[in-house]
N, C-alpha and C positions, 0 to 999 in steps of 0.2 A: 581563087578566092570568088570568081562569079557564079561558080557550084553552088558553094558554101550559102552565097546570099538568095540564089534562085531555091535554094532548098528550105532554107529558113522561112520566104515567103510561103512556099508550099504549104509546110508545116501550119503557118499560122490560119493561112485561110481553111485549111482542114478543119483547123481545133475551133474556128468561128463557125462555120456551118454546120459541125456537130453540135454548137451549143444551141442553133435556131431551134424552134419547135415548130414543127408541123401541124397544122389542124386536124382535127379525126372528123371525119363525116362519113354518113350512110344515107343512102337514099332508096324509093321505090324505084326498081329498075321499069316495070311496066307501066309506068306512070307519063302522061304526057304533059312535061312543062312547059311548053310553047304556049299552053290554053290560059297561063296565068298572067293575069294583068294588074287588078285591083288586088290589095291587102290592107287588113287592119292589124295592130298589135295588141297582146293580149298581156296587162301587166300584172306579174303574182300579186295575189290577194295579199300574203301575210311575209312582208319584206321587213327585215331589221335594219337594212340599209337605205333608206327610200335615196340618197344622193348617186350610188351605184346605180339602183334600179333605173332612175331619170337618164343617167348618163349611156347604159347599154340601149334604153328604148331610142333617146334621140340618134344614137350612132346608126341602129337598125334602120331609122325610118331615112336617116340623110344616105345609108348604103343603099337600100332599094329604089329610092327616088332618082339617086344618079344611074342605076341600073336601066331607067324607066317603066318602074313600076309604080301606079299611083296609090295612095293612101286615099280610104275612103272607109267610113262606118256602116255605110249602107249597102248591103250585099258584096261585099269582098269574096273573091275566090279563095282567098286563102288568109289565113292568120298566123300571126309569129308569135310564138311564146318563147320565153326565156327564163332562164335560171342564172343564179351564179353562187359560188362559195368561196369563203376564204378559208387557207388551212396555212398553219404554218410550218415551216420547215426548217432544217437546220442552217445556219447560215456560212457559208464559206468565209474565211476572211479574205476581204479584200486588200489587205495591207502585209506585203511581206518584207524582211529585211534581207537582203543578198549579201553574202560575204564570201569573198574570192579571189584569188591571186592567176595572176596572167604572165604569160611571156612574150614579148613580140620581138618577131624576127623581121629580115627584112625581105622574108618570102610569106609571110602571114604569122597569124599567131593561136596559141593554145590558151582557153582560161579553164580554169575549175573552179567549181563554186558551188556552195551549199545555199540554203534558202530555211530560213526560221520562219513561221507562221506566227503574226502577233494578233490575237482577235481584238477588235475594236468596236464599241458599242455592245447591243444586243447580241446574242448567239443564236437568233432565230430571223428567218426572212418571211413575208406571208408571198404565199401564192395565191391569185384570184383566177378560178375556172369558170367560163361562160358558155353555156350551153343555149344553143338557140334551135329550136324545133319550128318546120312549116308545116302547116296543116290543112288538107283540104277542107272547106266550110262545107261544102255539098254533102260529105260523108263524114266528117269529122275525124277523117284518117290522116295519122302523122307520115307525111310522103318524103320529108327530107331533115335531117339530124345534124349540126357541128357543134364542134366543141373545140375549144383552145384555153389555153391560160398564159399568164406573165407573171414574174416576180414584181413586189414594189416594197418599201420600206415605210414611206409615208404616204398619207391621201393627197388632194390639192391635184394641182396642175398636173403632177408628173402622173398621178394615177389617172385622170379623165384624159390624159393623151394615150396612156397605154390600151386603156378600155376601149376608145374609140380605135385604135390601129387593131387589135386582137377582134374586135366586130368586124371591122372592114376585111381583115385576113381569112376570118370564117367565112363570111358572105362572098368572098371571090370566088368559091366554089359552087356557089349556088346563080341559078340553075345549073344543075349537071351537065356536061356535055359529052354527049353520047360519042 
């Protein structure tokens, strides 16, 4: 019985690990990131979602300041530009009805079951993708880029929190460690 319990826990943890996204990133391998101390943010000009733009920018500033960088508008060594987009994706049903039978004996039990999916609500979910670019201001050259995404159903607190987490996950990889 202990083996079945341990195998179940292992299968659940592997499933949860497979569902987690990892941010994508790339950078100039010849660039000396140790020289960077001060930054400024560059807000996209034509955004149709000013709430998300403000959330992303605030999260970027908070993460970089926590990492020891200083925000300045006068002669920053790098600027941070960002972009985001929202896409629809088919939503998997979050509710299912399990039907099954089982027998229990003194040495354990075996159960047999089937599951029927019942769609609830709309059949699409939203995916927010955030891309962050780090640009050297001395030559206006891209030196680092990271991106990640998250699913959401509604805006408000849930989306604000996921935006902050996603920006922190992306910038956890900046500056790159060799």
